[in-house]
All heavy atoms as an XYZ file, in Angstrom:
816
protein
N     -69.099    -11.970     72.628
C     -68.677    -10.588     72.663
C     -69.904     -9.702     72.556
O     -70.781     -9.941     71.731
C     -67.715    -10.311     71.506
C     -67.248     -8.877     71.452
S     -66.088     -8.556     70.115
C     -67.202     -7.925     68.874
N     -69.942     -8.684     73.393
C     -71.008     -7.692     73.315
C     -70.466     -6.516     72.512
O     -69.440     -5.927     72.867
C     -71.458     -7.255     74.715
C     -72.016     -8.462     75.468
C     -72.478     -6.127     74.627
C     -72.301     -8.214     76.921
N     -71.122     -6.207     71.432
C     -70.683     -5.142     70.545
C     -70.932     -3.779     71.173
O     -71.983     -3.540     71.760
C     -71.434     -5.241     69.202
O     -71.181     -6.534     68.643
C     -70.989     -4.180     68.232
N     -69.956     -2.887     71.033
C     -70.103     -1.520     71.531
C     -70.708     -0.672     70.418
O     -70.128     -0.542     69.335
C     -68.757     -0.950     71.997
C     -68.233     -1.786     73.168
C     -68.899      0.525     72.389
C     -66.866     -1.384     73.673
N     -71.883     -0.127     70.695
C     -72.624      0.685     69.718
C     -72.288      2.161     69.925
O     -72.127      2.626     71.046
C     -74.147      0.454     69.869
C     -74.499     -1.022     69.680
C     -74.958      1.330     68.911
C     -74.203     -1.575     68.298
N     -72.234      2.894     68.859
C     -71.945      4.327     68.885
C     -72.986      5.075     69.723
O     -74.191      4.899     69.532
C     -71.932      4.871     67.464
S     -71.664      6.653     67.357
N     -72.511      5.896     70.624
C     -73.405      6.700     71.452
C     -73.912      7.945     70.746
O     -74.888      8.547     71.177
N     -73.265      8.325     69.666
C     -73.679      9.511     68.919
C     -74.926      9.242     68.084
O     -75.881     10.002     68.116
C     -72.541     10.004     68.015
C     -71.321     10.482     68.762
C     -71.573     11.757     69.539
O     -72.216     12.679     69.007
O     -71.121     11.823     70.698
N     -74.913      8.179     67.311
C     -76.049      7.890     66.423
C     -76.902      6.721     66.929
O     -78.021      6.535     66.475
C     -75.575      7.605     65.006
S     -74.696      6.034     64.804
N     -76.359      5.929     67.836
C     -77.005      4.731     68.396
C     -77.488      3.746     67.336
O     -78.427      2.996     67.561
C     -78.181      5.094     69.341
O     -79.228      5.699     68.588
C     -77.739      6.004     70.465
N     -76.825      3.715     66.202
C     -77.256      2.854     65.093
C     -76.288      1.748     64.731
O     -76.701      0.722     64.193
C     -77.481      3.693     63.837
C     -78.672      4.560     63.882
C     -78.818      5.267     62.573
N     -80.163      5.815     62.463
C     -80.659      6.277     61.353
N     -79.954      6.251     60.245
N     -81.872      6.761     61.331
N     -74.995      1.962     64.962
C     -74.013      1.025     64.413
C     -72.857      0.821     65.398
O     -72.622      1.649     66.281
C     -73.476      1.565     63.084
N     -72.137     -0.265     65.212
C     -70.968     -0.523     66.062
C     -69.755      0.273     65.583
O     -69.756      0.856     64.504
C     -70.730     -2.016     65.885
C     -71.224     -2.299     64.505
C     -72.407     -1.379     64.307
N     -68.729      0.233     66.418
C     -67.452      0.822     66.044
C     -66.598     -0.232     65.357
O     -66.547     -1.381     65.785
C     -66.698      1.326     67.281
C     -67.270      2.577     67.862
C     -68.138      2.522     68.931
C     -66.940      3.813     67.337
C     -68.664      3.672     69.487
C     -67.465      4.981     67.876
C     -68.329      4.908     68.950
N     -65.936      0.183     64.297
C     -64.984     -0.677     63.608
C     -63.621     -0.018     63.674
O     -63.512      1.193     63.864
N     -62.581     -0.811     63.521
C     -61.236     -0.252     63.585
C     -60.944      0.502     62.294
O     -61.276      0.050     61.207
C     -60.183     -1.329     63.884
C     -58.865     -0.679     64.253
C     -60.037     -2.296     62.737
C     -57.971     -1.526     65.086
N     -60.361      1.689     62.452
C     -60.020      2.541     61.319
C     -58.526      2.407     61.016
O     -57.760      1.939     61.854
C     -60.378      3.994     61.637
N     -58.084      2.819     59.824
C     -56.661      2.701     59.471
C     -55.725      3.449     60.421
O     -54.574      3.061     60.584
C     -56.598      3.317     58.062
C     -57.976      3.174     57.521
C     -58.888      3.280     58.708
N     -56.220      4.492     61.086
C     -55.368      5.259     62.002
C     -55.271      4.635     63.386
O     -54.633      5.172     64.288
C     -55.849      6.702     62.111
C     -57.259      6.829     62.667
O     -57.862      5.798     63.027
O     -57.757      7.967     62.733
N     -55.902      3.477     63.593
C     -55.839      2.784     64.865
C     -56.937      3.169     65.835
O     -57.071      2.563     66.893
N     -57.705      4.181     65.506
C     -58.852      4.556     66.326
C     -60.040      3.709     65.900
O     -59.990      2.999     64.901
C     -59.184      6.040     66.157
C     -58.116      7.039     66.604
C     -58.573      8.454     66.302
C     -57.810      6.877     68.077
N     -61.102      3.812     66.635
C     -62.329      3.131     66.257
C     -63.299      4.163     65.722
O     -63.384      5.279     66.216
C     -62.929      2.385     67.454
C     -62.084      1.225     67.868
C     -61.157      1.356     68.874
C     -62.198      0.016     67.206
C     -60.360      0.285     69.244
C     -61.403     -1.060     67.566
C     -60.483     -0.915     68.582
N     -64.029      3.783     64.675
C     -64.932      4.706     64.001
C     -66.286      4.034     63.815
O     -66.360      2.859     63.452
C     -64.324      5.075     62.643
C     -65.004      6.208     61.945
C     -64.243      6.578     60.687
O     -64.212      5.776     59.743
N     -63.649      7.749     60.661
N     -67.351      4.800     64.086
C     -68.700      4.281     63.901
C     -68.911      3.923     62.439
O     -68.562      4.696     61.542
C     -69.723      5.324     64.348
S     -71.434      4.861     63.984
N     -69.491      2.773     62.207
C     -69.744      2.330     60.828
C     -70.832      3.128     60.142
O     -70.978      3.049     58.925
C     -70.128      0.846     60.819
C     -68.978     -0.057     61.231
O     -67.810      0.377     61.167
O     -69.245     -1.216     61.618
N     -71.594      3.911     60.905
C     -72.690      4.687     60.321
C     -72.356      6.180     60.216
O     -72.350      6.737     59.130
C     -73.976      4.499     61.126
C     -75.129      5.305     60.639
N     -75.815      4.995     59.490
C     -75.715      6.425     61.136
C     -76.773      5.881     59.296
N     -76.723      6.766     60.282
N     -72.062      6.815     61.371
C     -71.880      8.273     61.378
C     -70.420      8.697     61.353
O     -70.120      9.882     61.290
C     -72.592      8.897     62.576
S     -71.795      8.573     64.173
N     -69.506      7.749     61.424
C     -68.059      7.980     61.388
C     -67.504      8.697     62.622
O     -66.403      9.226     62.597
C     -67.633      8.728     60.112
C     -68.022      8.022     58.830
C     -67.274      6.727     58.730
N     -67.633      6.018     57.511
C     -67.791      4.713     57.450
N     -67.626      3.983     58.507
N     -68.096      4.128     56.330
N     -68.262      8.701     63.718
C     -67.763      9.255     64.978
C     -66.568      8.423     65.427
O     -66.606      7.194     65.371
C     -68.875      9.232     66.042
C     -68.421      9.669     67.394
N     -68.174     10.986     67.694
C     -68.154      8.956     68.519
C     -67.777     11.074     68.959
N     -67.771      9.856     69.473
N     -65.490      9.084     65.877
C     -64.275      8.377     66.297
C     -64.249      8.166     67.794
O     -64.760      8.973     68.570
C     -63.034      9.175     65.884
O     -62.898      9.159     64.486
N     -63.612      7.065     68.190
C     -63.470      6.713     69.594
C     -62.037      6.268     69.817
O     -61.543      5.357     69.151
C     -64.434      5.570     69.945
C     -64.399      5.033     71.350
C     -64.906      6.092     72.337
C     -65.247      3.788     71.455
N     -61.361      6.923     70.746
C     -60.000      6.565     71.110
C     -60.060      5.499     72.211
O     -60.978      5.498     73.027
C     -59.268      7.808     71.622
C     -57.784      7.565     71.774
O     -57.408      6.859     72.734
O     -57.009      8.068     70.944
N     -59.080      4.629     72.247
C     -59.054      3.578     73.273
C     -59.065      4.156     74.682
O     -59.607      3.560     75.600
C     -57.824      2.693     73.100
C     -57.844      1.743     71.916
C     -56.563      0.936     71.860
C     -59.039      0.822     71.989
N     -58.476      5.326     74.860
C     -58.468      5.960     76.192
C     -59.869      6.366     76.630
O     -60.111      6.609     77.808
C     -57.539      7.172     76.188
C     -56.068      6.776     75.979
C     -55.237      7.996     75.858
N     -55.652      8.693     74.631
C     -54.866      9.430     73.882
N     -53.616      9.598     74.226
N     -55.311     10.011     72.797
N     -60.802      6.452     75.688
C     -62.176      6.849     76.011
C     -63.073      5.659     76.353
O     -64.224      5.848     76.724
C     -62.798      7.620     74.836
C     -62.071      8.915     74.562
O     -61.537      9.512     75.520
O     -62.019      9.332     73.393
N     -62.553      4.449     76.233
C     -63.342      3.260     76.553
C     -63.291      3.050     78.063
O     -62.226      2.822     78.634
C     -62.829      2.012     75.813
C     -62.892      2.239     74.300
C     -63.631      0.787     76.207
C     -62.240      1.130     73.499
N     -64.431      3.148     78.706
C     -64.520      3.009     80.154
C     -65.475      1.864     80.467
O     -66.685      2.006     80.354
C     -65.015      4.313     80.775
C     -65.046      4.271     82.276
O     -64.313      3.467     82.870
O     -65.812      5.052     82.870
N     -64.906      0.726     80.843
C     -65.707     -0.451     81.132
C     -65.788     -0.668     82.637
O     -64.902     -0.282     83.382
C     -65.110     -1.683     80.458
C     -65.038     -1.622     78.932
C     -64.247     -2.798     78.393
C     -66.424     -1.595     78.333
N     -66.847     -1.297     83.059
C     -67.067     -1.559     84.478
C     -66.519     -2.915     84.886
O     -66.527     -3.867     84.106
C     -68.564     -1.528     84.796
C     -69.172     -0.163     84.580
O     -68.468      0.836     84.798
O     -70.346     -0.096     84.182
N     -66.086     -2.994     86.121
C     -65.741     -4.274     86.726
C     -64.705     -5.065     85.975
O     -63.647     -4.557     85.626
N     -65.027     -6.294     85.689
C     -64.061     -7.215     85.093
C     -64.183     -7.310     83.573
O     -63.661     -8.238     82.967
C     -64.235     -8.602     85.711
O     -65.541     -9.074     85.460
N     -64.863     -6.361     82.954
C     -64.989     -6.370     81.491
C     -63.721     -5.829     80.838
O     -63.068     -4.931     81.366
C     -66.179     -5.524     81.041
C     -67.511     -6.112     81.443
O     -67.568     -7.336     81.647
O     -68.487     -5.358     81.542
N     -63.364     -6.396     79.702
C     -62.222     -5.940     78.914
C     -62.677     -5.771     77.467
O     -63.550     -6.479     76.992
C     -61.028     -6.919     78.989
C     -60.434     -6.949     80.390
C     -61.410     -8.307     78.546
N     -62.070     -4.809     76.771
C     -62.456     -4.594     75.384
C     -61.695     -5.569     74.488
O     -60.646     -6.089     74.840
C     -62.227     -3.146     74.958
C     -60.780     -2.712     74.908
C     -60.060     -2.157     75.923
C     -59.899     -2.811     73.789
N     -58.787     -1.912     75.509
C     -58.659     -2.291     74.203
C     -60.032     -3.280     72.495
C     -57.558     -2.235     73.354
C     -58.943     -3.227     71.648
C     -57.726     -2.705     72.080
N     -62.261     -5.805     73.325
C     -61.647     -6.695     72.345
C     -62.155     -6.327     70.958
O     -63.088     -5.541     70.810
C     -61.957     -8.155     72.661
S     -63.710     -8.522     72.784
N     -61.536     -6.889     69.960
C     -61.912     -6.662     68.562
C     -62.085     -8.021     67.910
O     -61.197     -8.874     68.001
C     -60.833     -5.839     67.825
C     -61.197     -5.630     66.375
C     -60.592     -4.507     68.524
N     -63.217     -8.232     67.244
C     -63.425     -9.528     66.599
C     -62.697     -9.586     65.255
O     -62.042     -8.625     64.845
C     -64.917     -9.850     66.469
C     -65.667     -8.960     65.499
O     -65.035     -8.191     64.724
O     -66.905     -9.037     65.492
N     -62.797    -10.699     64.584
C     -62.069    -10.904     63.327
C     -62.511     -9.952     62.223
O     -61.769     -9.708     61.275
C     -62.223    -12.354     62.862
O     -63.596    -12.656     62.656
N     -63.698     -9.365     62.362
C     -64.180     -8.399     61.369
C     -63.753     -6.971     61.708
O     -64.061     -6.037     60.965
C     -65.701     -8.470     61.268
N     -63.057     -6.791     62.855
C     -62.608     -5.463     63.249
C     -63.623     -4.677     64.049
O     -63.486     -3.472     64.218
N     -64.640     -5.345     64.582
C     -65.681     -4.686     65.358
C     -65.289     -4.646     66.830
O     -64.845     -5.646     67.391
C     -67.024     -5.431     65.204
O     -67.362     -5.463     63.807
C     -68.128     -4.735     65.960
N     -65.479     -3.486     67.453
C     -65.141     -3.292     68.859
C     -66.236     -3.852     69.755
O     -67.425     -3.672     69.494
C     -64.969     -1.790     69.133
C     -64.666     -1.371     70.563
C     -63.313     -1.930     71.014
C     -64.695      0.140     70.674
N     -65.827     -4.528     70.802
C     -66.785     -5.067     71.755
C     -66.126     -5.294     73.090
O     -64.994     -4.858     73.320
N     -66.841     -5.975     73.973
C     -66.250     -6.307     75.269
C     -66.748     -7.660     75.748
O     -67.794     -8.142     75.328
C     -66.515     -5.218     76.307
C     -67.951     -5.022     76.704
C     -68.483     -5.681     77.816
C     -68.794     -4.180     75.985
C     -69.803     -5.498     78.183
C     -70.106     -3.987     76.352
C     -70.610     -4.648     77.457
O     -71.921     -4.470     77.823
N     -65.937     -8.249     76.610
C     -66.231     -9.540     77.224
C     -65.762     -9.483     78.676
O     -65.059     -8.558     79.078
C     -65.515    -10.709     76.501
C     -66.026    -10.897     75.098
C     -64.011    -10.502     76.503
N     -66.132    -10.489     79.447
C     -65.602    -10.619     80.804
C     -64.152    -11.072     80.698
O     -63.823    -11.951     79.896
C     -66.441    -11.629     81.624
C     -65.812    -11.878     82.982
C     -67.872    -11.137     81.767
N     -63.288    -10.461     81.480
C     -61.879    -10.829     81.503
C     -61.755    -12.334     81.757
O     -62.372    -12.863     82.690
C     -61.185    -10.047     82.618
C     -59.688    -10.241     82.641
O     -59.202    -11.341     82.304
O     -58.996     -9.289     83.017
N     -60.968    -13.054     80.953
C     -60.825    -14.498     81.146
C     -60.345    -14.879     82.554
O     -60.777    -15.889     83.104
C     -59.802    -14.912     80.092
C     -59.884    -13.864     79.047
C     -60.243    -12.599     79.756
N     -59.487    -14.068     83.148
C     -59.014    -14.359     84.505
C     -60.173    -14.288     85.504
O     -60.266    -15.114     86.416
C     -57.902    -13.392     84.906
N     -61.062    -13.327     85.327
C     -62.231    -13.217     86.208
C     -63.166    -14.400     86.001
O     -63.767    -14.902     86.961
C     -62.962    -11.901     85.950
N     -63.275    -14.864     84.765
C     -64.110    -16.032     84.480
C     -63.568    -17.278     85.170
O     -64.331    -18.066     85.736
C     -64.204    -16.285     82.975
O     -64.840    -15.225     82.327
N     -62.250    -17.452     85.133
C     -61.643    -18.614     85.800
C     -61.848    -18.554     87.307
O     -62.122    -19.577     87.946
C     -60.154    -18.693     85.477
C     -59.795    -19.231     84.110
C     -58.278    -19.256     83.939
C     -60.368    -20.615     83.890
N     -61.729    -17.365     87.878
C     -61.970    -17.207     89.310
C     -63.412    -17.568     89.654
O     -63.677    -18.292     90.618
C     -61.658    -15.765     89.757
O     -60.274    -15.500     89.500
C     -61.952    -15.560     91.228
N     -64.342    -17.071     88.839
C     -65.765    -17.375     89.065
C     -66.038    -18.868     88.908
O     -66.829    -19.446     89.672
C     -66.635    -16.563     88.104
N     -65.385    -19.511     87.940
C     -65.555    -20.954     87.756
C     -65.049    -21.718     88.972
O     -65.692    -22.659     89.440
C     -64.809    -21.420     86.502
C     -65.472    -21.015     85.214
S     -64.471    -21.400     83.758
C     -64.408    -23.167     83.851
N     -63.905    -21.314     89.484
C     -63.324    -21.977     90.649
C     -64.234    -21.838     91.871
O     -64.473    -22.814     92.591
C     -61.949    -21.369     90.935
O     -61.394    -21.940     92.087
N     -64.751    -20.635     92.070
C     -65.655    -20.400     93.206
C     -66.948    -21.207     93.066
O     -67.443    -21.791     94.040
C     -65.962    -18.913     93.325
C     -64.756    -18.097     93.767
C     -64.967    -16.606     93.639
O     -66.041    -16.168     93.141
O     -64.056    -15.849     94.031
N     -67.495    -21.243     91.856
C     -68.730    -21.988     91.631
C     -68.516    -23.489     91.804
O     -69.363    -24.185     92.374
C     -69.274    -21.689     90.234
N     -67.388    -23.973     91.334
C     -67.088    -25.396     91.481
C     -66.930    -25.777     92.960
O     -67.452    -26.804     93.401
C     -65.829    -25.763     90.706
C     -65.433    -27.236     90.721
C     -66.554    -28.109     90.179
C     -64.159    -27.441     89.930
N     -66.232    -24.934     93.701
C     -66.080    -25.203     95.134
C     -67.435    -25.192     95.834
O     -67.720    -26.070     96.662
C     -65.163    -24.160     95.768
C     -64.882    -24.440     97.224
C     -63.857    -23.493     97.808
O     -63.141    -22.817     97.044
O     -63.786    -23.418     99.042
N     -68.280    -24.236     95.483
C     -69.620    -24.174     96.075
C     -70.427    -25.420     95.706
O     -71.142    -25.989     96.533
C     -70.334    -22.906     95.598
C     -71.631    -22.634     96.297
C     -72.223    -21.289     95.930
O     -71.667    -20.582     95.067
O     -73.278    -20.961     96.501
N     -70.301    -25.863     94.454
C     -71.024    -27.046     93.988
C     -70.559    -28.302     94.733
O     -71.361    -29.141     95.129
C     -70.823    -27.193     92.485
C     -71.578    -28.314     91.876
C     -72.878    -28.321     91.487
C     -71.068    -29.624     91.579
N     -73.214    -29.549     90.967
C     -72.121    -30.369     91.009
C     -69.818    -30.226     91.733
C     -71.966    -31.678     90.604
C     -69.663    -31.536     91.327
C     -70.734    -32.245     90.770
N     -69.242    -28.416     94.916
C     -68.692    -29.599     95.576
C     -69.148    -29.727     97.026
O     -69.308    -30.845     97.530
C     -67.163    -29.571     95.524
C     -66.537    -29.835     94.155
C     -65.036    -29.558     94.201
C     -66.816    -31.257     93.693
N     -69.347    -28.606     97.691
C     -69.702    -28.638     99.114
C     -71.173    -28.352     99.380
O     -71.579    -28.237    100.528
C     -68.812    -27.667     99.899
C     -67.369    -28.096     99.861
C     -66.448    -27.422     99.073
C     -66.931    -29.202    100.594
C     -65.119    -27.829     99.024
C     -65.610    -29.616    100.541
C     -64.709    -28.921     99.756
O     -63.409    -29.338     99.700
N     -71.965    -28.266     98.324
C     -73.395    -27.974     98.495
C     -74.104    -29.152     99.156
O     -73.870    -30.307     98.810
C     -74.032    -27.674     97.146
N     -74.960    -28.823    100.099
C     -75.763    -29.860    100.758
C     -77.247    -29.664    100.493
O     -78.035    -30.577    100.719
C     -75.518    -29.850    102.280
O     -75.819    -28.560    102.799
C     -74.075    -30.211    102.599
N     -77.602    -28.513    100.004
C     -79.000    -28.202     99.696
C     -79.189    -28.202     98.181
O     -78.339    -27.686     97.447
C     -79.378    -26.832    100.258
C     -79.256    -26.711    101.755
C     -80.288    -27.550    102.482
O     -81.426    -27.667    101.981
O     -79.949    -28.099    103.540
N     -80.304    -28.735     97.698
C     -80.557    -28.756     96.256
C     -80.544    -27.356     95.617
O     -80.043    -27.183     94.501
C     -81.937    -29.395     96.135
C     -82.076    -30.213     97.363
C     -81.334    -29.479     98.433
N     -81.059    -26.368     96.331
C     -81.099    -25.015     95.766
C     -79.689    -24.447     95.596
O     -79.393    -23.783     94.595
C     -81.931    -24.097     96.655
N     -78.809    -24.714     96.544
C     -77.428    -24.241     96.458
C     -76.699    -24.967     95.327
O     -75.941    -24.368     94.566
C     -76.694    -24.442     97.808
C     -75.217    -24.078     97.688
C     -77.361    -23.618     98.895
N     -76.945    -26.256     95.200
C     -76.362    -27.044     94.115
C     -76.805    -26.502     92.760
O     -75.989    -26.342     91.841
C     -76.771    -28.512     94.265
C     -76.173    -29.499     93.274
C     -74.666    -29.576     93.436
C     -76.789    -30.861     93.470
N     -78.074    -26.188     92.642
C     -78.601    -25.642     91.391
C     -77.974    -24.281     91.084
O     -77.542    -24.022     89.955
C     -80.125    -25.522     91.475
C     -80.764    -24.970     90.244
N     -80.827    -25.679     89.063
C     -81.347    -23.768     90.003
C     -81.423    -24.944     88.145
N     -81.751    -23.781     88.691
N     -77.918    -23.404     92.091
C     -77.325    -22.081     91.895
C     -75.855    -22.202     91.491
O     -75.391    -21.502     90.589
C     -77.461    -21.238     93.172
C     -76.769    -19.909     93.062
C     -77.344    -18.860     92.348
C     -75.521    -19.697     93.648
C     -76.709    -17.644     92.225
C     -74.875    -18.483     93.526
C     -75.474    -17.466     92.820
O     -74.829    -16.263     92.687
N     -75.106    -23.083     92.144
C     -73.694    -23.272     91.819
C     -73.529    -23.790     90.396
O     -72.619    -23.381     89.680
C     -73.056    -24.229     92.817
N     -74.416    -24.681     89.972
C     -74.371    -25.195     88.597
C     -74.590    -24.078     87.585
O     -73.899    -23.992     86.566
C     -75.436    -26.274     88.389
O     -75.204    -27.371     89.217
N     -75.550    -23.211     87.869
C     -75.815    -22.076     86.978
C     -74.644    -21.103     86.955
O     -74.273    -20.582     85.897
C     -77.096    -21.356     87.399
C     -78.394    -22.145     87.262
C     -79.566    -21.341     87.808
C     -78.635    -22.541     85.814
N     -74.047    -20.872     88.110
C     -72.891    -19.975     88.187
C     -71.709    -20.532     87.398
O     -71.003    -19.798     86.701
C     -72.483    -19.750     89.642
O     -73.502    -19.093     90.355
N     -71.498    -21.838     87.501
C     -70.426    -22.488     86.751
C     -70.681    -22.379     85.252
O     -69.784    -22.053     84.478
C     -70.298    -23.949     87.176
C     -69.165    -24.749     86.560
C     -67.810    -24.114     86.850
C     -69.197    -26.182     87.067
N     -71.923    -22.612     84.847
C     -72.281    -22.489     83.431
C     -72.041    -21.070     82.918
O     -71.478    -20.863     81.845
C     -73.738    -22.870     83.230
C     -74.187    -22.765     81.760
C     -75.666    -22.611     81.607
N     -76.098    -21.374     82.255
C     -77.348    -21.083     82.535
N     -78.308    -21.929     82.246
N     -77.672    -19.955     83.112
N     -72.452    -20.069     83.699
C     -72.290    -18.673     83.286
C     -70.820    -18.295     83.150
O     -70.421    -17.629     82.189
C     -72.981    -17.733     84.269
C     -74.493    -17.859     84.240
O     -75.040    -18.465     83.291
O     -75.137    -17.353     85.189
N     -70.003    -18.733     84.108
C     -68.577    -18.422     84.062
C     -67.914    -19.101     82.862
O     -67.067    -18.509     82.184
C     -67.907    -18.841     85.363
N     -68.307    -20.331     82.585
C     -67.768    -21.046     81.428
C     -68.198    -20.372     80.125
O     -67.396    -20.236     79.188
C     -68.223    -22.502     81.447
C     -67.683    -23.399     80.343
C     -66.167    -23.414     80.354
C     -68.222    -24.802     80.497
N     -69.426    -19.905     80.072
C     -69.917    -19.183     78.893
C     -69.114    -17.897     78.683
O     -68.744    -17.563     77.558
C     -71.416    -18.871     79.038
O     -72.124    -20.112     79.165
C     -71.955    -18.104     77.855
N     -68.832    -17.183     79.776
C     -68.029    -15.956     79.681
C     -66.620    -16.261     79.195
O     -66.072    -15.536     78.357
C     -67.962    -15.252     81.040
C     -69.279    -14.624     81.455
O     -70.146    -14.393     80.573
O     -69.446    -14.367     82.667
N     -66.019    -17.337     79.707
C     -64.676    -17.718     79.275
C     -64.670    -18.092     77.800
O     -63.786    -17.691     77.045
C     -64.147    -18.881     80.119
C     -62.742    -19.359     79.771
C     -61.715    -18.256     79.981
C     -62.385    -20.591     80.595
N     -65.660    -18.818     77.374
C     -65.766    -19.206     75.958
C     -65.894    -17.976     75.064
O     -65.262    -17.894     74.010
C     -66.952    -20.135     75.741
C     -67.076    -20.636     74.324
C     -68.254    -21.615     74.174
N     -68.329    -22.128     72.841
C     -68.943    -21.524     71.828
N     -69.539    -20.371     72.004
N     -68.969    -22.078     70.635
N     -66.689    -16.997     75.490
C     -66.854    -15.764     74.698
C     -65.523    -15.028     74.565
O     -65.188    -14.516     73.486
C     -67.907    -14.864     75.338
N     -64.757    -14.985     75.644
C     -63.453    -14.318     75.601
C     -62.497    -15.057     74.668
O     -61.763    -14.438     73.889
C     -62.867    -14.214     77.003
N     -62.508    -16.394     74.724
C     -61.639    -17.178     73.848
C     -62.041    -16.995     72.378
O     -61.189    -16.845     71.506
C     -61.682    -18.660     74.214
C     -61.223    -19.010     75.614
S     -59.476    -18.744     75.951
C     -59.553    -17.184     76.805
N     -63.344    -16.973     72.123
C     -63.835    -16.772     70.755
C     -63.488    -15.382     70.233
O     -63.326    -15.191     69.026
C     -65.344    -16.993     70.686
S     -65.831    -18.716     70.837
N     -63.374    -14.414     71.146
C     -63.013    -13.054     70.748
C     -61.504    -12.912     70.543
O     -61.026    -11.864     70.147
C     -63.496    -12.051     71.791
N     -60.765    -13.978     70.824
C     -59.332    -13.962     70.579
C     -58.472    -13.584     71.766
O     -57.259    -13.426     71.623
N     -59.069    -13.446     72.942
C     -58.258    -13.125     74.117
C     -57.505    -14.376     74.560
O     -58.013    -15.490     74.450
C     -59.144    -12.615     75.247
C     -59.792    -11.260     74.984
C     -60.711    -10.877     76.123
C     -58.756    -10.180     74.788
N     -56.291    -14.202     75.082
C     -55.511    -15.373     75.498
C     -56.029    -15.983     76.796
O     -56.626    -15.286     77.627
C     -54.108    -14.803     75.689
C     -54.328    -13.367     76.017
C     -55.575    -12.964     75.246
N     -55.783    -17.262     76.940
C     -56.114    -17.946     78.190
C     -55.176    -17.399     79.263
O     -53.992    -17.215     79.013
C     -55.930    -19.457     78.015
C     -56.594    -20.265     79.078
C     -57.943    -20.536     79.011
C     -55.862    -20.747     80.152
C     -58.570    -21.282     79.996
C     -56.472    -21.494     81.135
C     -57.834    -21.761     81.061
N     -55.699    -17.112     80.456
C     -54.851    -16.535     81.502
C     -53.630    -17.408     81.810
O     -53.746    -18.621     81.906
C     -55.779    -16.444     82.709
C     -57.147    -16.471     82.140
C     -57.072    -17.300     80.893
N     -52.494    -16.776     81.981
C     -51.252    -17.521     82.194
C     -51.159    -18.148     83.579
O     -50.429    -19.093     83.776
C     -50.053    -16.611     81.969
O     -50.098    -15.523     82.866
N     -51.908    -17.619     84.544
C     -51.830    -18.169     85.891
C     -52.746    -19.373     86.103
O     -52.827    -19.900     87.192
C     -52.188    -17.085     86.922
C     -53.648    -16.741     86.962
N     -54.196    -15.834     86.094
C     -54.660    -17.171     87.743
C     -55.498    -15.721     86.350
N     -55.789    -16.519     87.353
N     -53.388    -19.832     85.037
C     -54.353    -20.930     85.168
C     -53.706    -22.249     85.411
O     -52.820    -22.762     85.050
C     -55.218    -21.017     83.918
């Protein structure tokens, strides 16, 4: 999980507050879930300590793993085989991070 750091003070992460919003652990700046704008296939999550962060969506990780595995299976060049192996490793690492953050395994898997 990549921790989301407060943009106001740039010193501390956001933790969940009793009102359901997220609050900076240092300056107490509040962040509403509607204000979280992530790029691409990233999804927000909260770890067991209540810290806000983001990971790659598990469904996107599975898609990337499938594509990398197919590329690896049909690779005829050593460089392509190596690249596919690295891509598979990266996708698996992303999936593991999402699982460790408590996100569910995709149901369509």
